[in-house]
C-alpha positions as CSV (number, residue, x, y, z in Angstrom):
1,M,-84.8,-52.7,1.3
2,N,-84.2,-49.1,1.3
3,S,-82.6,-47.1,-1.2
4,K,-79.3,-45.3,-1.4
5,P,-79.1,-41.6,-1.6
6,V,-78.1,-40.1,-5.1
7,A,-76.4,-37.4,-6.3
8,T,-77.4,-35.8,-9.3
9,G,-76.9,-32.8,-11.9
10,L,-73.2,-31.8,-11.2
11,S,-71.8,-29.2,-12.9
12,V,-69.0,-26.4,-12.4
13,T,-68.5,-22.8,-13.3
14,P,-67.3,-20.7,-14.7
15,S,-66.1,-22.5,-17.5
16,T,-63.1,-20.0,-18.0
17,I,-60.8,-20.1,-15.6
18,S,-56.8,-19.3,-14.4
19,V,-54.8,-19.7,-11.5
20,G,-56.6,-17.7,-8.8
21,T,-60.3,-18.7,-10.2
22,T,-62.4,-20.1,-7.8
23,L,-64.5,-23.2,-8.7
24,T,-68.0,-23.7,-7.5
25,G,-69.6,-26.9,-8.0
26,H,-73.2,-27.5,-7.8
27,Y,-75.3,-30.9,-7.4
28,S,-78.2,-32.1,-6.2
29,V,-79.2,-35.1,-3.2
30,D,-82.0,-37.0,-3.1
31,D,-82.9,-40.5,-1.0
32,P,-86.0,-42.7,-2.6
33,D,-87.0,-43.2,0.7
34,P,-87.8,-40.1,2.4
35,A,-89.4,-41.5,4.9
36,D,-86.8,-43.2,6.3
37,D,-84.3,-41.2,5.5
38,P,-85.9,-37.4,5.4
39,T,-82.6,-35.6,5.5
40,A,-79.9,-36.2,2.8
41,Y,-76.5,-34.0,2.4
42,A,-73.1,-34.4,0.5
43,T,-69.3,-34.9,0.9
44,F,-66.8,-33.4,-1.5
45,R,-63.7,-33.7,-3.0
46,W,-61.7,-31.9,-6.1
47,L,-59.3,-33.9,-8.1
48,R,-56.4,-33.7,-10.7
49,T,-55.9,-35.8,-13.6
50,G,-56.0,-39.1,-12.9
51,G,-58.1,-39.2,-9.7
52,M,-55.3,-37.6,-7.5
53,P,-57.1,-35.6,-4.7
54,I,-56.1,-32.1,-3.9
55,P,-55.2,-31.9,-0.2
56,G,-56.8,-29.8,1.6
57,A,-60.1,-29.3,-1.2
58,T,-63.1,-30.9,0.3
59,G,-65.6,-28.4,-0.1
60,D,-67.7,-27.3,-2.7
61,M,-65.8,-24.3,-3.8
62,Y,-62.0,-24.5,-4.7
63,T,-60.0,-21.5,-5.8
64,L,-56.8,-22.8,-8.0
65,T,-53.5,-22.7,-7.2
66,A,-50.1,-23.1,-9.5
67,A,-49.8,-26.6,-8.7
68,D,-53.1,-26.9,-10.4
69,E,-51.4,-25.6,-13.9
70,G,-51.7,-28.2,-17.1
71,Y,-54.1,-30.4,-14.9
72,T,-57.9,-31.3,-15.7
73,I,-59.8,-30.7,-12.0
74,T,-62.9,-32.9,-11.6
75,F,-65.6,-32.0,-9.2
76,E,-66.8,-35.5,-6.9
77,V,-69.8,-35.5,-4.7
78,T,-70.2,-38.4,-2.4
79,P,-74.1,-38.5,-1.2
80,H,-75.1,-39.4,2.1
81,S,-78.4,-39.4,4.7
82,T,-78.9,-39.1,8.0
83,T,-81.0,-42.4,8.7
84,G,-81.6,-45.5,7.2
85,Y,-79.2,-48.2,5.9
86,P,-77.2,-47.7,3.3
87,T,-76.4,-44.2,4.7
88,T,-73.9,-43.4,1.7
89,G,-74.6,-43.1,-1.8
90,D,-72.3,-44.1,-5.2
91,I,-69.7,-41.3,-5.9
92,A,-70.5,-38.8,-8.5
93,L,-67.8,-37.1,-10.9
94,C,-68.9,-34.3,-12.7
95,S,-69.0,-35.1,-16.4
96,T,-67.3,-32.2,-17.8
97,A,-63.4,-31.9,-16.5
98,T,-62.0,-28.3,-16.2
99,F,-58.5,-27.6,-17.5
100,V,-56.4,-25.6,-15.8
101,P,-53.9,-23.8,-18.9
102,V,-50.2,-23.3,-18.3
103,D,-49.6,-19.5,-17.2
104,P,-46.1,-18.6,-19.6
105,L,-45.5,-16.6,-15.8
106,S,-45.1,-19.5,-13.7
107,P,-42.2,-20.3,-11.9
108,K,-39.7,-22.5,-13.8
109,P,-37.6,-25.3,-12.5
110,I,-34.3,-24.0,-12.4
111,A,-30.7,-25.8,-12.7
112,T,-27.7,-24.3,-11.0
113,D,-23.9,-25.1,-10.3
114,V,-23.6,-26.2,-13.5
115,C,-19.5,-27.1,-14.5
116,I,-18.0,-29.3,-16.3
117,Q,-14.8,-31.7,-14.4
118,G,-12.2,-33.6,-16.5
119,I,-9.2,-33.3,-18.6
120,R,-9.3,-32.2,-21.9
121,A,-6.8,-34.9,-22.8
122,W,-7.6,-37.8,-25.5
123,A,-10.0,-40.6,-24.4
124,D,-10.2,-39.1,-20.8
125,V,-13.1,-41.0,-19.3
126,N,-13.1,-38.9,-16.2
127,S,-14.7,-35.9,-17.5
128,K,-17.6,-35.4,-15.3
129,I,-20.8,-33.1,-15.6
130,Y,-21.6,-31.6,-12.7
131,F,-25.2,-29.9,-11.8
132,T,-27.6,-29.3,-8.6
133,H,-31.3,-28.5,-9.8
134,L,-34.4,-27.6,-8.0
135,Q,-37.2,-29.6,-9.5
136,G,-37.5,-32.9,-11.6
137,Q,-35.4,-34.8,-14.2
138,K,-33.8,-32.7,-16.6
139,A,-33.2,-33.0,-20.5
140,L,-29.1,-32.6,-20.7
141,Q,-27.2,-31.6,-23.5
142,F,-23.1,-31.6,-24.1
143,E,-22.2,-29.6,-27.0
144,N,-18.9,-28.0,-28.7
145,G,-21.0,-27.3,-31.6
146,I,-20.6,-30.4,-33.4
147,W,-21.4,-33.1,-30.9
148,E,-24.7,-33.8,-28.9
149,L,-25.4,-36.2,-25.9
150,L,-29.1,-36.3,-25.1
151,K,-30.4,-37.7,-21.9
152,L,-27.4,-37.8,-20.0
153,V,-27.7,-38.1,-16.2
154,P,-25.6,-36.4,-13.3
155,G,-22.6,-38.5,-13.0
156,W,-22.4,-40.0,-16.5
157,T,-19.0,-39.6,-17.7
158,Y,-17.8,-39.0,-21.7
159,P,-14.9,-39.8,-23.1
160,I,-13.1,-37.7,-25.4
161,V,-12.4,-39.5,-28.1
162,N,-11.6,-37.0,-31.0
163,A,-8.5,-35.2,-31.6
164,S,-10.4,-31.8,-32.5
165,D,-11.8,-32.0,-28.9
166,I,-8.2,-31.5,-27.5
167,S,-6.6,-29.1,-30.2
168,S,-9.1,-27.4,-31.7
169,S,-10.2,-24.2,-30.7
170,Q,-13.6,-25.1,-30.4
171,E,-15.2,-24.8,-26.7
172,I,-16.6,-27.7,-25.0
173,T,-19.6,-26.7,-23.1
174,F,-22.5,-28.2,-20.9
175,K,-26.0,-27.3,-21.4
176,V,-28.5,-28.2,-18.5
177,T,-32.2,-27.7,-19.4
178,P,-34.6,-28.5,-16.5
179,V,-37.9,-29.9,-17.0
180,S,-40.8,-30.5,-14.5
181,D,-41.7,-34.3,-14.6
182,N,-44.8,-34.2,-12.4
183,N,-47.0,-32.6,-15.1
184,P,-48.8,-34.1,-18.1
185,I,-47.4,-31.1,-20.1
186,D,-43.4,-30.8,-19.1
187,I,-42.7,-27.1,-17.9
188,S,-39.2,-26.3,-19.4
189,G,-36.8,-23.9,-17.1
190,P,-34.0,-21.9,-18.7
191,T,-31.2,-23.6,-20.5
192,I,-28.0,-23.0,-18.0
193,T,-24.1,-23.6,-20.3
194,S,-21.5,-24.2,-18.3
195,A,-18.1,-22.4,-18.6
196,P,-16.4,-23.9,-21.3
197,L,-13.8,-26.8,-20.5
198,A,-10.6,-25.3,-20.1
199,R,-7.8,-25.7,-22.7
200,I,-4.8,-23.7,-23.4
201,T,-5.0,-21.0,-26.1
202,L,-1.7,-20.8,-27.6
203,S,-1.7,-21.0,-31.4
204,Q,1.9,-21.7,-31.6
205,V,3.6,-24.4,-29.9
206,D,7.1,-24.2,-31.5
207,Y,10.0,-21.3,-30.5
208,Q,13.1,-21.0,-31.1
209,E,15.8,-21.0,-28.4
210,T,16.6,-17.6,-28.4
211,V,13.2,-16.9,-27.2
212,E,13.1,-15.1,-23.9
213,S,9.7,-15.7,-22.5
214,V,6.2,-16.8,-24.0
215,P,2.8,-15.7,-21.9
216,L,1.3,-18.1,-21.6
217,T,-3.0,-17.9,-21.7
218,A,-6.2,-19.9,-21.3
219,N,-9.6,-19.5,-22.4
220,V,-10.2,-19.1,-18.9
221,S,-8.5,-17.0,-16.6
222,G,-7.8,-18.0,-12.5
223,G,-6.0,-20.9,-13.5
224,V,-2.3,-21.5,-12.5
225,F,0.2,-22.5,-15.4
226,S,2.9,-25.3,-14.6
227,G,5.6,-27.5,-16.1
228,P,9.0,-27.3,-17.1
229,H,10.6,-23.6,-17.3
230,V,7.3,-22.1,-16.3
231,T,7.4,-19.3,-14.0
232,D,4.6,-17.0,-13.1
233,G,2.5,-18.2,-16.4
234,I,5.9,-17.2,-18.5
235,F,7.6,-20.2,-20.4
236,S,11.2,-19.2,-21.3
237,P,12.4,-21.6,-24.5
238,K,15.6,-19.9,-23.5
239,D,16.5,-21.6,-20.3
240,A,14.7,-24.7,-21.3
241,G,17.0,-25.5,-24.4
242,I,16.7,-28.1,-27.0
243,P,17.2,-31.0,-24.7
244,G,14.3,-32.3,-23.0
245,S,12.1,-30.7,-26.2
246,P,9.1,-31.1,-26.3
247,Y,7.9,-30.1,-23.1
248,T,4.3,-30.5,-21.8
249,I,2.9,-27.2,-20.0
250,N,-0.3,-28.0,-17.9
251,Y,-3.1,-25.3,-17.2
252,N,-5.0,-26.3,-13.8
253,Y,-8.5,-24.4,-13.4
254,S,-10.9,-25.2,-10.8
255,I,-14.7,-23.6,-10.7
256,I,-16.0,-23.4,-7.0
257,N,-19.7,-23.6,-6.8
258,T,-22.2,-23.6,-3.5
259,S,-22.4,-27.4,-4.1
260,N,-19.8,-28.6,-5.9
261,T,-16.4,-28.1,-7.2
262,C,-14.8,-28.8,-10.4
263,S,-11.1,-29.2,-11.2
264,Q,-9.9,-29.1,-14.8
265,Q,-7.1,-29.2,-16.6
266,A,-5.5,-29.1,-20.1
267,S,-2.1,-29.4,-21.6
268,K,-0.1,-28.9,-24.6
269,N,3.4,-29.7,-25.7
270,L,5.7,-26.8,-26.8
271,S,8.8,-27.6,-28.2
272,V,12.0,-25.4,-28.3
273,S,14.0,-25.5,-31.9
274,I,17.8,-24.3,-33.1
275,A,17.5,-20.7,-33.4
276,T,17.9,-19.8,-36.8
277,T,16.8,-16.0,-36.3
278,S,18.3,-13.6,-33.7
279,F,18.9,-9.9,-33.1
280,S,22.5,-8.8,-33.2
281,T,24.2,-8.0,-29.8
282,V,22.3,-6.2,-27.2
283,N,24.2,-5.1,-24.6
284,P,22.5,-6.1,-20.9
285,V,22.5,-3.1,-19.9
286,Y,22.4,0.8,-21.4
287,C,22.5,4.0,-19.3
288,S,19.5,6.5,-20.4
289,D,22.3,9.0,-21.6
290,D,23.9,6.4,-24.4
291,A,23.4,7.2,-27.6
292,P,20.6,5.2,-29.7
293,F,21.8,1.9,-30.5
294,L,21.2,-0.2,-33.6
295,V,19.7,-3.8,-33.6
296,T,19.5,-5.9,-36.6
297,V,17.6,-9.1,-37.2
298,Q,20.0,-11.5,-38.4
299,A,18.9,-15.4,-40.5
300,L,15.3,-14.1,-41.2
301,P,14.0,-17.0,-43.4
302,V,13.2,-16.0,-46.9
303,G,9.9,-14.5,-47.4
304,S,9.7,-13.2,-43.8
305,R,7.0,-10.6,-42.9
306,P,6.5,-8.6,-40.0
307,Y,3.3,-8.7,-37.7
308,P,0.8,-6.9,-37.9
309,Y,2.1,-4.4,-41.0
310,I,2.8,-1.0,-39.3
311,P,5.1,1.0,-41.9
312,Q,6.7,3.0,-39.0
313,Y,7.8,-0.1,-37.1
314,Y,7.3,-3.0,-39.3
315,G,6.8,-5.6,-36.2
316,F,9.1,-4.5,-33.8
317,Y,7.9,-3.3,-30.4
318,V,9.4,-2.2,-27.1
319,N,8.0,-3.3,-23.9
320,S,4.4,-4.4,-25.6
321,A,2.6,-4.0,-28.9
322,Y,0.4,-1.2,-27.2
323,G,3.0,0.7,-25.5
324,D,4.7,4.0,-26.3
325,Q,6.7,3.5,-29.2
326,S,8.7,6.6,-29.3
327,A,11.5,4.8,-28.7
328,V,11.8,3.1,-31.7
329,G,13.3,4.8,-34.7
330,S,10.6,6.2,-37.2
331,E,13.1,4.3,-40.1
332,V,13.6,0.8,-40.7
333,I,16.7,-0.2,-43.0
334,P,16.6,-1.5,-45.3
335,D,12.7,-2.0,-46.3
336,P,11.8,-5.7,-45.6
337,Y,9.4,-5.9,-48.0
338,P,11.5,-6.3,-51.1
339,G,12.5,-9.9,-52.1
340,G,15.4,-11.8,-51.4
341,N,16.6,-12.6,-47.6
342,P,16.3,-9.0,-46.1
343,K,18.0,-8.0,-42.8
344,W,15.6,-5.6,-40.8
345,S,17.0,-2.9,-38.8
346,V,15.6,-0.8,-36.6
347,M,17.1,2.5,-34.0
348,I,16.9,2.4,-30.0
349,D,16.6,5.2,-28.1
350,P,17.5,4.4,-24.3
351,S,16.7,7.6,-23.4
352,K,13.1,7.2,-24.2
353,L,12.8,4.4,-21.9
354,N,11.9,4.0,-19.0
355,P,14.5,3.1,-16.1
356,G,14.6,-0.6,-15.5
357,Y,13.8,-3.4,-17.8
358,N,12.8,-3.4,-21.2
359,Y,11.7,-5.9,-23.6
360,L,12.5,-5.5,-27.5
361,Y,9.8,-8.1,-29.7
362,L,9.7,-8.4,-33.1
363,Y,6.7,-10.5,-34.1
364,Y,6.9,-12.3,-37.6
365,F,5.5,-14.6,-39.8
366,D,7.7,-17.4,-42.0
367,D,5.3,-18.3,-44.6
368,P,3.2,-17.1,-47.1
369,S,-0.1,-18.0,-45.7
370,Y,0.8,-15.7,-42.5
371,T,-0.1,-19.0,-40.0
372,R,2.9,-19.3,-38.1
373,L,3.5,-16.5,-36.1
374,Y,7.1,-16.2,-34.5
375,L,8.2,-14.3,-31.7
376,L,12.0,-12.8,-31.4
377,S,12.8,-10.9,-28.0
378,A,15.6,-9.5,-26.4
379,V,15.9,-8.2,-23.1
380,F,17.9,-5.3,-21.4
381,Q,17.9,-2.6,-19.0
382,V,18.3,0.9,-18.8
383,E,19.4,2.7,-16.1
384,K,19.0,6.2,-15.2
385,V,21.3,8.6,-12.7
386,G,20.2,11.5,-11.1
387,T,21.1,14.9,-11.2
388,I,23.4,15.5,-8.1
389,T,22.7,19.2,-7.0
390,E,24.3,19.7,-3.9
391,I,27.2,17.9,-1.9
392,S,25.8,17.8,2.1
393,N,27.7,19.2,5.0
394,L,30.8,20.8,3.0
395,N,31.3,24.5,3.7
396,S,33.0,27.1,1.4
397,A,35.6,28.1,3.5
398,Y,37.4,26.2,6.1
399,C,40.3,27.6,8.7
400,A,43.8,25.7,8.5
401,E,43.3,24.5,11.7
402,D,39.4,23.2,11.5
403,N,38.5,19.6,12.1
404,I,38.3,16.6,9.7
405,Q,34.5,16.7,9.0
406,D,32.7,14.1,6.8
407,I,31.0,15.3,3.6
408,Q,28.5,12.9,1.3
409,V,25.5,13.1,-1.1
410,Y,22.1,12.5,-0.8
411,G,19.1,11.7,-3.0
412,L,20.8,9.6,-5.3
413,Y,18.6,7.4,-8.1
414,P,19.3,4.4,-8.1
415,R,20.5,3.2,-5.0
416,G,21.9,-0.3,-3.7
417,T,24.6,-2.5,-3.2
418,G,27.5,-2.1,-6.0
419,E,27.4,1.3,-6.8
420,Y,30.4,3.8,-5.5
421,A,31.3,7.2,-5.5
422,T,34.4,8.8,-6.8
423,W,35.6,12.1,-4.6
424,T,38.5,14.0,-6.1
425,G,40.6,16.9,-4.1
426,D,43.6,17.1,-2.6
427,I,42.2,17.8,0.7
428,L,40.1,15.0,0.9
429,T,40.4,11.2,2.0
430,N,38.4,8.3,1.8
431,K,38.0,9.2,-2.0
432,T,36.3,6.2,-3.0
433,S,33.3,5.8,-0.2
434,L,29.9,7.6,-0.2
435,I,31.3,9.9,2.9
436,A,34.2,11.4,2.3
437,K,36.8,13.3,4.8
438,V,37.4,16.9,4.6
439,N,40.8,17.5,6.1
440,P,41.7,21.2,6.1
441,S,44.8,20.9,7.9
442,S,46.4,19.3,4.7
443,G,45.8,22.2,2.7
444,T,47.8,25.2,2.1
445,P,46.6,28.7,3.8
446,G,44.9,30.9,1.3
447,Q,44.6,28.4,-1.5
448,V,41.5,27.3,-3.2
449,Y,40.9,23.7,-3.4
450,P,38.2,22.2,-6.2
451,I,35.7,19.0,-4.9
452,T,34.1,17.1,-7.4
453,Y,31.8,14.2,-6.8
454,Q,30.3,11.7,-9.4
455,F,28.1,8.6,-8.8
456,T,28.5,5.5,-10.8
457,T,25.8,2.7,-10.6
458,A,27.0,-1.3,-10.3
459,K,25.8,-1.2,-14.1
460,G,28.2,1.6,-14.9
461,C,25.7,4.2,-15.7
462,K,27.4,7.7,-14.3
463,S,25.9,10.6,-12.9
464,N,26.7,14.4,-13.5
465,I,29.7,15.7,-11.9
466,L,29.1,18.0,-9.4
467,T,32.1,20.6,-8.4
468,K,32.3,22.8,-5.5
469,N,35.6,25.2,-4.6
470,V,36.4,25.3,-1.2
471,T,39.0,27.8,0.2
472,I,41.8,27.2,3.1
473,N,41.5,30.3,5.2
474,P,45.2,31.1,7.2
475,M,44.7,30.9,10.9
476,P,45.8,34.0,13.5
477,D,48.5,33.6,15.5
478,A,48.2,34.6,19.5
479,S,51.5,34.0,20.6
480,F,52.8,36.6,23.3
481,N,55.6,36.4,25.3
482,I,55.8,37.6,29.2
483,D,58.6,37.4,32.0
484,P,58.0,34.7,33.8
485,L,58.3,37.1,37.3
486,F,57.1,40.5,38.1
487,D,57.7,42.5,41.6
488,L,54.4,43.4,43.2
489,N,55.6,47.1,43.4
490,G,57.5,47.4,40.1
491,N,56.6,48.9,36.9
492,G,53.9,47.5,34.4
493,V,54.5,46.2,30.8
494,Q,53.4,46.3,27.8
495,L,51.8,43.1,26.2
496,E,52.6,42.4,22.4
497,P,51.6,39.9,20.5
498,V,54.1,38.2,18.7
499,T,52.4,38.9,15.3
500,V,50.7,42.2,14.9
501,P,47.0,41.4,14.3
502,E,45.2,43.2,11.0
503,I,43.1,46.0,11.6
504,S,40.2,44.0,10.5
505,Y,40.6,41.1,13.5
506,E,39.5,41.5,16.4
507,A,42.0,40.7,19.3
508,S,42.2,41.3,23.2
509,F,44.4,40.4,26.2
510,V,42.7,38.8,29.1
511,G,43.5,37.9,32.5
512,P,44.3,39.7,36.1
513,G,46.0,42.6,36.4
514,V,45.3,43.1,32.0
515,I,44.2,46.6,31.2
516,K,43.6,48.0,27.9
517,V,45.3,51.7,27.3
518,E,44.6,52.3,24.2
519,D,41.1,52.5,22.7
520,S,41.4,53.1,18.9
521,P,40.0,51.3,16.0
522,G,42.7,48.4,14.9
523,I,45.0,49.3,18.0
524,F,46.1,46.7,20.2
525,V,47.6,48.1,23.4
526,Y,47.3,46.5,26.6
527,K,49.5,46.4,29.9
528,F,50.3,44.1,32.9
529,L,50.2,45.8,36.0
530,P,51.5,43.5,38.9
531,G,50.1,45.7,41.2
532,I,46.7,45.3,40.0
533,A,47.1,41.7,39.6
534,E,48.0,41.5,43.1
535,E,50.5,39.0,44.4
536,G,50.6,35.1,43.5
537,P,50.8,33.1,39.8
538,K,49.0,34.9,37.2
539,T,47.7,33.4,33.8
540,L,47.2,35.6,31.0
541,G,45.6,34.6,27.6
542,Y,45.7,36.5,24.2
543,K,42.7,36.1,21.6
544,V,42.6,36.6,18.0
545,T,39.9,36.2,15.4
546,T,40.4,36.9,11.8
547,D,37.4,38.7,9.5
548,K,37.0,34.6,8.0
549,G,36.2,33.8,11.5
550,C,39.6,31.8,12.4
551,Y,40.4,32.0,15.7
552,D,43.3,31.1,18.0
553,E,44.0,31.8,21.9
554,K,47.1,31.1,23.9
555,T,48.1,31.4,27.5
556,Q,50.8,32.3,29.3
557,T,51.7,32.2,33.0
558,T,53.7,34.7,35.5
559,N,54.3,35.1,39.1
560,V,53.5,38.1,41.3
561,E,56.0,38.8,44.3
562,K,56.9,40.9,46.4
563,A,60.1,42.0,47.2
564,T,61.7,41.0,50.1
565,G,65.0,42.0,52.4
566,T,66.2,43.9,56.1
567,F,67.9,47.3,56.0
568,N,71.0,46.8,59.1
569,G,72.8,49.7,60.6
570,I,71.1,52.5,60.5
571,P,67.7,54.0,62.6
572,S,64.8,55.5,61.0
573,K,65.6,58.6,63.0
574,I,68.9,60.2,62.9
575,C,70.6,63.0,64.9
576,Y,72.2,65.3,61.7
577,S,76.1,65.0,62.3
578,D,79.6,64.3,61.0
579,Q,78.9,60.7,61.5
580,T,79.1,57.5,58.9
581,F,76.8,54.4,59.4
582,N,78.2,51.3,57.8
583,I,75.0,49.6,56.5
584,S,73.8,46.0,54.8
585,V,71.1,44.3,53.7
586,S,69.5,41.0,54.7
587,D,66.8,38.3,54.7
588,L,66.8,38.5,51.2
589,P,65.8,35.6,49.5
590,D,67.5,32.3,48.2
591,G,70.2,33.6,50.6
592,T,72.8,37.0,50.6
593,Y,74.3,36.9,47.2
594,A,71.7,34.7,45.4
595,C,69.6,37.5,44.3
596,D,72.6,39.0,42.4
597,P,72.5,42.5,44.0
598,V,71.8,45.6,41.3
599,N,72.0,48.7,43.4
600,F,72.4,50.1,46.5
601,R,71.4,54.1,47.0
602,N,69.7,56.5,48.6
603,A,67.7,59.4,47.5
604,K,70.5,61.9,47.8
605,N,72.7,59.8,46.0
606,S,75.6,60.0,49.1
607,L,75.8,55.9,49.6
608,V,79.4,54.8,49.1
609,W,78.6,51.0,47.5
610,T,80.6,48.8,46.4
611,P,78.7,46.8,43.0
612,G,77.8,43.2,43.9
613,T,78.0,43.3,47.6
614,V,74.9,44.2,50.2
615,N,76.8,46.8,52.0
616,A,77.6,50.1,51.8
617,Q,78.3,53.6,54.1
618,Y,76.2,56.1,55.1
619,N,77.7,59.6,55.8
620,V,75.1,61.8,57.7
621,A,76.8,64.9,56.8
622,A,77.0,64.1,53.3
623,A,73.6,63.0,52.8
624,G,72.5,66.5,54.3
625,A,69.5,66.9,56.8
626,G,65.7,66.2,55.9
627,Y,64.4,63.1,54.2
628,D,66.3,60.3,52.6
629,T,65.1,57.2,51.2
630,L,67.4,53.9,51.0
631,F,67.3,51.6,47.7
632,F,68.1,48.5,47.4
633,T,67.6,46.6,43.8
634,Y,68.3,42.6,43.7
635,K,67.7,40.5,40.7
636,K,66.0,37.2,40.6
637,Q,65.4,35.3,37.3
638,N,66.2,38.5,35.5
639,V,63.7,40.6,37.1
640,N,64.6,43.6,39.7
641,F,63.3,43.7,42.9
642,T,63.5,46.5,45.3
643,I,63.2,47.1,48.7
644,K,63.2,50.8,50.6
645,K,63.3,52.4,54.2
646,S,62.9,56.0,54.8
647,C,64.8,58.0,57.4
648,V,64.9,61.8,58.6
649,Y,67.7,63.4,60.7
């Protein structure tokens, strides 16, 4: 019978190792039957504690990794021969196991997304602890400083059975310590502590019905408050009132992690009681220019003390405890610290407050142990009206006949519905509108009229009064007279206005046939010449402007006509003799006598004429030899027209 091959002399070097060290296995292989099996060899494995083979470790050398930490490493040899049976011998193990120490810097298991879900309420069994982990089981710990629950597993619940769990100021948190479970020596990761279970942090739960608002607070921010008379995180005892008290206020808070979301809720009951302490009357609105006003605290409990003790303000604050307190008077009357039942009074200066809503607070204790803190508050509005510096579109002077003009004021603060304007002035209309109207014609020329404006807000605060004087300048008179009819061949007429303009005025006549015959400063001499105007209807105008810019212009119409008529009974050439011609005029306008004959004469003044007729006797001898001219003048519309005829003998 053949013998098995045998492995002997097993050992491992080096003896001092750590992660990264390369181990070398030493051995010998022999076959007792070398003639039958001249060639012997071996196969290898490296084993961790408990005989666990290391994947891929099948050579006589092996380099340690972090996965080997905390394990003993054993070198295993299996002998073989190439021929003869049996060809495989017994497995041999190195008698000395190599322990791999744990490196303090090795990667540790990590717990993430640790949070608590639940309601901070009595005997709540829905409180759950959530987390995710990266490796192995974890040793878990729930604590708030006095309780510990060990070895909890994910999904377990913890009923809150202690009243202090709900009402105390201690935080309820959850701790996770991850521990590797696949090493003979546990490797612990860092302990992770959850955010505390949400709780409402108000220390005071009883408020008087006069308190305007209570800011709600929680130990963790980012959640939402809800409940009766809660708006934007503010509870209003004044709005809530005593009926229905106490009121349950809830705080809902969610923690959103990568792998889970924890929803939390906390509740607190707030009571509203009858007010025993209050401020004296505080008006809803003060104007910024109002005088400082006194506020007195009424019905303070005996022994009350303000909080904090600041001698200058004694617990009074305007807007916030950390704001500018210059609006609060520097003296509180009387000093609240003597015994008895004090009345605290304080002066508030509206001029030192910002426009808008302001809050007056008083914090005080009513017990010797200084544990019951009360807040007394009042809200009032301060309105500030800007200074008005200009009335837009209002002139300092108007002509008496100027058009009605809109005026208003811009840039007022504040603005909005309910605010109104008050105008004064005898030449104004729409005096209670933002836009008033100036009517110059309603004033007396030459007079000065004061115009004033004041702005009033809906709350009754008034701006400054702005005054501007307006002068009403008189209008010039451009009236003038002219005859309605002119003889084309007649003499011109001087044009004169009804009212002679002053030297400083600018004035002129315009129109066809109008010429200026005097050009001296302040002298206005114009003539109308029909011969230049030519025949037909004519429109003449007169323009005048005062030194204040007031302007007037008027027009008149007239007609230029040519005299018409025919001389009868006398030739153009006459032989000198003692002869008399009976002459007449015909073809006059509108009939023979309708034109009112004015004169019938000749140049030599020898004509015999009966006034009012169109007939005359012309004696040649009386006229004498030479040139002569006949003239006949008639009146039309009260204007003289003359026709003539020349003759010679």
